[in-house]
N, C-alpha and C positions, 0 to 999 in steps of 0.2 A: 429089311427094310433101312437101306444106310439113314443114318439121321444127317442132316446138314448144316452147318456154322452161318453164322446171320451174312446172310443177303446181299446186306451194305458190302461189305468187306470185299466181297469178289471184285478181283481185277484191277484190286491195290496192290501195286508194288510198292517194295520199300522204298527209302526216297532215293532220288536220283544222287542229290549232293551225297549223300552218302555212298554211292553205289561209287561213283565216280572218284572221290577220296578213296576209298577202296582199292580201285585198280592203280591207281597213283601209290598204294602204302606197298603191293605188288614189284614197282617198279624203282631199283635203287638207284638213290638218290632224285625222282623228283623231288619239284617243286611244287607244293600244294597252293594252287592259289581256289580256290575249291570251299574252303570253311567260312563262313561269318563266324568267323573264334578270335578274342582280342588275342595279341601276341604280349599282351603287360599281363603281372598279375594283380590279381587281385589288391589295393593298396591293401597296408600293413593295419594302421588303424579298425576296417573291418573283419581282418582276422582276428584281432588280438579280443573282439566284444566278444566271439564266437570262446574263445579259452575262458575269460569271465562268468558267462553265462553256463557256461556245464561248471566252471570251480561255483557258482552259487545254489546249484543244481536243478536251475531249468531246463527237465528234461519230463517232464508230465504232460499228461493235455494240455495244449492251449484251449482258448475258446477258438472256434474255427473258423472267423471270420478276422484272424488276427489279435490280437493284444493290444491291448486301450494305446498304449505310449507308441507302436508304430500305424496304430491307423489317424490316430491324432498328429505325428508325424507326417503322413500321409499328404494329409490334410491337409494342412498349413502348408505341404508341397506343391500339391497342385498345384492351392491358391498364388505360390511368387510365381507359377508360371502360367497365371489366366485361367486355369477351371479352380471352379468353383462346389466342391465335394462336402460333405460329410464326413463326419466316420461315419456315423453309421448308414452313406451310402458307399461304402467299401469293400472292398473283400477282400484279401492277402491270401493269392496262390502260389502254384509248385508252378514256376513260370510263367509266363505267357500261355504259352502251350496247353496248359490247365485250363487257363482264362477263359481262352477259346472254345477247346474245347464244351466247359460249362454254360457257355453262353450260349452256342449252338443246338448245344440239347435242351438248352431251357424252353428256346427258341421256334425249335422248328419242328411241322410232324408229318412225317412219311408222304411226300406229294413237294410238302411249301419246295420255292425255287429260293433261290440263295445266289445273285450277281455278285459275278467275282472280272469286278478290270482284271486285264492282262497284257504285260507281264506277271505273275501272281507267283507268290510262294506255293509250294504245293500243297498245306499243310491245309488251309481253310480247304478246299475239294476234297481234301481224303476225310474231314469230319464230317464234312456235309452228306456223304455217299454213306462212313458208317452208321448212319442215324436214317439213312432214308431217305434222305433230302438230294435233290437236285439241283447241281449246278447249271448254269446259265452265266460265260464268259461274255463279257464285253469285251474285247479287240481295242486298243489302245492305243496301238502301236502306228499306225496310220496318223495319230490324232496331237505328237510329239510326247506319250503317255497320258496324256492329258484326258478328260469325261467332260461329255458337252450332253446340254439337252438330249437329241440327234441319236446320240449316240442308249444314251440312255433311255429312253421312251420305242428305241426298236429292238429290247429285249424283256423291257415288264413286261408282262404276262399276270394273268390272270391267278395264279399259282402261285406270283414271288411276293415273297415275306420276309426277305434283310439284302441288305447289298454289305458286300465286305469292301473299306479298304483301309489304304497300307503309307502313309506319308511322312518322313519318307520311303520310299519304296524297297522293294524287296523284287527284284530283285536292277532295279535300273539305277539306284541313287535319286530318283526326279522325286520334287516335291509339288504336292496340287497343288495348286494354284487360284485366285480370289472365284476365276470362270467356271473349275470342275467343281469347289468347293459351294459355289451358288446353286450351280445346277441338280448336285448330291440333294441340296436342299429342296433345292424344287420338285423335284422327282420322291423324296420322303415326304411330304404335306402332298401332295394329286395322290400317290397314291399309298399314300398309306403303310413307309417302308419302315422297318428296324436297322440301325444301321452301324456297326460295329469298327469301330475305330480303332485300328493294330499302329499303336504311334510310339511301340518299340523304340524305333533311335526319333525319339523328335528331339534328345538334346544334342545329336550329332548333323547340325544342320551349318551351311558354310553361307548363308546367301540370303541377302537380308527380303525382309518381308512375308515369312514363315508366319501360316496360319496352324491353328488344330480346329477341328472341324467344331469340336466343343464347343473352344472361344467364340468362334465368329457365326460358328448357331446355337446359341444359348437356350431359344425357340423351343428346338427340339429335340431336350433336353430328357426328356422321356418317353421314348422311342429310341435312345440314342445308352451306348454304351462304349465306354472310353476304358482301351486295356494298356497297360505299363508292365513296364519289366525294369527287372536289377541288372540284366546278363551286361548288354552294350556297350552303355554308357561308362560302368560300372569295371568292366572287363568281371565279369560273378556268373558267367555260364553255367557251372559245372556246380555250381547254389540252389539253384531251380527258383529261381525267387521272382514273382509277378505278381501283380495288383493288378481289381479293375474298376472302376464309378461306374455306377446307374443310378437315377433315380430311386425313392424306394420302392415300390409299385413292381419295376423290370429288376432292382438288387435283387426284391426277398422271393421272387423265381431261379434266376442266376445262382442265386445262391444254399437254394436245396441240391442244386446239379454238385455243388462247390464239396458240399457234404457229404455228399454221398462217394465223393467219385473218391478223393482223398483227407477228407474227415479237419484236417488244416495242417499247415505250413508247422515243420520242426519246431520247436521252440525254441532250441537254443541258439536257432537265428535271427530270434526277429531282433533281437536289441543291436545283430549288429546292422541289422536292415537301416534300420533308426541311424544306425553311425555312417552307414553309405552315404543318404540321405544329405548329408554336412559336409561331405564330401565334395572337390573341385576336382567335376574332371576335366575343367579346360583344355590341361597339360594334353591330355591323348585325345582331345576332340581336334586339337590344331596339330598335334601331327598327323594323325587319317586326310584333314584339308590339305599339309603338303603331300602324303605320299599319290592323294586325288589329282591335285594338280601337273605331277608328274606322271600318273597313270598316263594322261589324257593327251600329256607331250608325248608320251611315247608311242602312244593304237595310234595320234596324229600323224607320226613318223611313219606308220606301218601302213595308212592309206583305210584305219576302220574306222568310219563313222559312227558315233555317236551321240546322245543327247548328252549334256554337260550337268553327270553329279551334281546336284545338288545338297547330297544331306548323304546320311546311314556309310558301307564304307563298298560299296559296288559299284561296275563299270560295268555294262552291256552292250559291249558294241556291235554290230553287227559286220556278220559275213557274206550278206548276200550275194557279192561279187567274186567269192571264189571257189566259187559251180560244187559245192560240194556239204553237207545235209549239218550240224549241230550235233548230233550225236558220234560221227565218224571222225568229222573236226578234233573231235574231241576225244576220242580215245587215240586218231591218231598221234597226238601233241603230247599223248604221255610214252606212247609207246618207239615212235620217231624222234621224240626233242626232249622227252623231260619235266611236260611242262604238262601242270594240271587245272582245268576249269571245268565248270560245269555245266552243258549246253542249253540253246535254249528255249527246246524241251519242256524240259524240265521245271520250264516255271509258264507250259501252255504259249513257247511263244518261239511257231522255229526260225533259223536264217539266225539267231543272235545265240553271245556266249556270257557269261558272268564270271570275270576274276573280282574275286575280292581279295581289297589289299591293304588289310589287317591284319599282313604277316610281318614281319624284319624288313628294313632298313635292303637290308643285303639278300634273303631271299626275292622282294619283289624284284630288283636290279635283276638278278640271276636272273629271272622267272620270264619276263620280259624282255631279257636278252632273248633267250630260246625261243619264245613266241614270237616274235619278229623274224629271228634264220625259218619258224617255220612258215610264217604266212608266207615269208620269202619263198622257199620252194611251189606253194600253193601254184605264186600266181608265175613261175617260172616252168 
């Protein structure tokens, strides 16, 4: 009898974002607007701190949850941005990816349901399915990518255990408004749900009035996990540094999974993380905001409608009127126009494509020029 591998992995495909990036890499001269990868280098003071840590011999096992200096710095940093968590309520993780994996593995039993508002980053579904949970998609595309009481009531069932929310959102760039956050809070109280907040883009916001769920609803902290990352705001994607925050009882369960998944974040990176928390990310944020405005103007000129991105560095225009599916659109954009985007199907939403504008100004202009010509050819 042949042995079988984990049935939770059956049917899981590799990342669609990576798949279309690979297609672009096989096409000479293709402009890649696929990855959420800041083109900026990590600020020099952060890099210098690693050299200093290595010179001081910080190459041994650190505490599982993070060095005390980093936990103190993270607690103070979150406090400055409206979230109150003590150092012993934090876990330093190998990026937000590991924080999300450890959180969901700590919460989900086989057959438990997790609500994922779509469009959504595909990682959530993959983790839930890998641990034999069930993903319940909540389609927000007809509601301006916002969540309502009616939408939530329509998907909550007897086995619903948690909901994952992302604001600013990947792939739409939309920010959840007060009505959405309050609807989630009402559902959390009514049905007894865990809420996992993927807040990795919280420093990249371009509109007034942005609120984080945990700040607006501190009464729900016992059932709420906040996930954050150094990757996007500080251009540290390759460092694989993130953290999570949760009330003591909940954090105690998540930290068990963290310990057995990775043990700890490398010791010699943690002083650099402290330095990063003191670095100003505003110049990069301003650059992304300027590019956001440029992208929206150019997409408008192509008559591609979209919800105006209020954060992150993505646009998610509709291609519904072009008579072509998003997968075919993106394949042909690469082969016929030399510009790569990601189909909406990779985020659970057909009829859209994701465009990343965290590339150089030159690449962005060339890519949009090519995209405009390709859209015009489809219309003609």
